[in-house]
KOLSEDREN-192582 format. One line per 2 residues: number of its first residue (from 1); for each residue y, z negated, x of C-alpha. Coordinates in Angstrom, 2 decimals, m for minus. Each point is the difference from the previous one (the first is absolute). Layout:
NUM) Y:Z:X ~ ...
This chain:
1) m20.97:m19.50:m17.90 ~ m1.28:m3.56:0.14
3) 2.73:m0.91:2.49 ~ 3.06:1.13:m1.95
5) 2.49:m2.80:m0.68 ~ 3.70:m0.22:m0.80
7) 0.68:0.39:3.74 ~ m1.65:3.43:m0.06
9) 3.02:1.45:m1.77 ~ 3.48:0.58:1.47
11) 2.85:m2.36:m0.68 ~ 2.07:0.59:m3.12
13) 2.65:2.68:0.15 ~ m2.27:2.94:0.83
15) m1.12:1.86:m3.13 ~ m2.96:2.35:m0.33
17) 1.24:1.97:m3.00 ~ m2.50:2.82:0.58
19) m3.05:m2.24:m0.46 ~ m1.27:0.33:m3.56
21) m3.62:m1.11:0.29 ~ m1.69:m2.84:1.89
23) m3.48:m1.50:0.00 ~ m0.20:m3.59:1.22
25) m3.30:m0.79:m1.72 ~ m2.16:m2.45:1.91
27) 2.86:m0.91:2.40 ~ m0.92:m3.63:m0.47
29) 2.78:m1.42:2.19 ~ 2.70:1.43:m2.29
31) 1.97:m2.64:m1.88 ~ 3.02:m0.17:m2.30
33) 2.44:0.28:2.93 ~ m1.65:3.22:1.20
35) 0.09:1.47:m3.51 ~ 3.67:m0.94:m0.32
37) 0.81:1.76:3.28 ~ m2.01:3.09:m1.00
39) 1.76:0.12:m3.36 ~ 3.41:m0.25:1.69
41) m0.79:2.61:2.66 ~ m1.68:2.52:m2.34
43) 2.02:0.03:m3.24 ~ m1.33:3.45:m0.98
45) m3.65:m1.00:m0.22 ~ m1.71:1.67:m2.94
47) m3.56:m1.06:0.85 ~ m1.16:m3.27:1.54
49) m3.50:m1.41:0.47 ~ m0.23:m3.76:0.56
51) m3.64:m0.36:m1.02 ~ m1.87:m2.94:1.45
53) 3.11:m1.92:1.11 ~ m0.67:m3.43:m1.45
55) 2.65:m1.75:2.14 ~ 2.72:1.56:m2.16
57) 1.71:m1.96:m2.76 ~ 2.29:0.79:m2.91
59) 2.82:0.22:2.53 ~ m1.38:3.31:1.27
61) 0.18:1.49:m3.48 ~ 3.57:m1.25:m0.34
63) 0.97:1.75:3.27 ~ m1.60:3.25:m1.15
65) 1.78:m0.19:m3.35 ~ 3.33:m0.55:1.72
67) m0.19:2.49:2.89 ~ m2.50:2.73:m0.98
69) 1.31:1.37:m3.26 ~ m1.56:3.44:0.66
71) m3.53:m1.46:m0.02 ~ m2.37:1.88:m2.31
73) m3.42:m1.15:1.25 ~ m0.95:m3.46:1.18
75) m3.57:m0.92:0.77 ~ m0.85:m3.71:m0.08
77) m3.80:0.18:m0.14 ~ m1.68:m3.33:0.75
79) 3.37:m1.78:0.29 ~ m0.48:m3.27:m1.83
81) 3.20:m1.89:0.69 ~ 2.45:1.54:m2.48
83) 0.67:m1.49:m3.40 ~ 0.62:1.93:m3.20
85) 3.70:m0.88:m0.16 ~ 0.65:1.41:3.48
87) m1.85:3.22:m0.86 ~ 1.96:0.33:m3.24
89) 3.27:m0.56:1.87 ~ m0.92:2.78:2.44
91) m0.90:2.38:m2.82 ~ 3.31:m0.79:m1.69
93) 1.94:0.70:3.21 ~ m1.89:3.26:0.63
95) m1.03:1.40:m3.41 ~ m1.55:3.21:1.41
97) m2.46:m2.06:2.08
């Protein structure tokens, strides 16, 4: 998992509607661009684990709040790069989260 990057995911246009759960914890190469692509490709995610991904910024939360409206569980353990406003914006976009 340490080698996953944005280039690990297919180009836009191909959707994985059947994927509802993903665990990318400790995939330290993941960045905002990779999260954006995952969010676009898997709009039916209900559970996502991004624990330990400290390269992510508020932009990742924005992408999730825009593309993954079915999200019910999001794990961000040991992620230290999000601010309170971005978290509140995500919770407003996805109230069941």
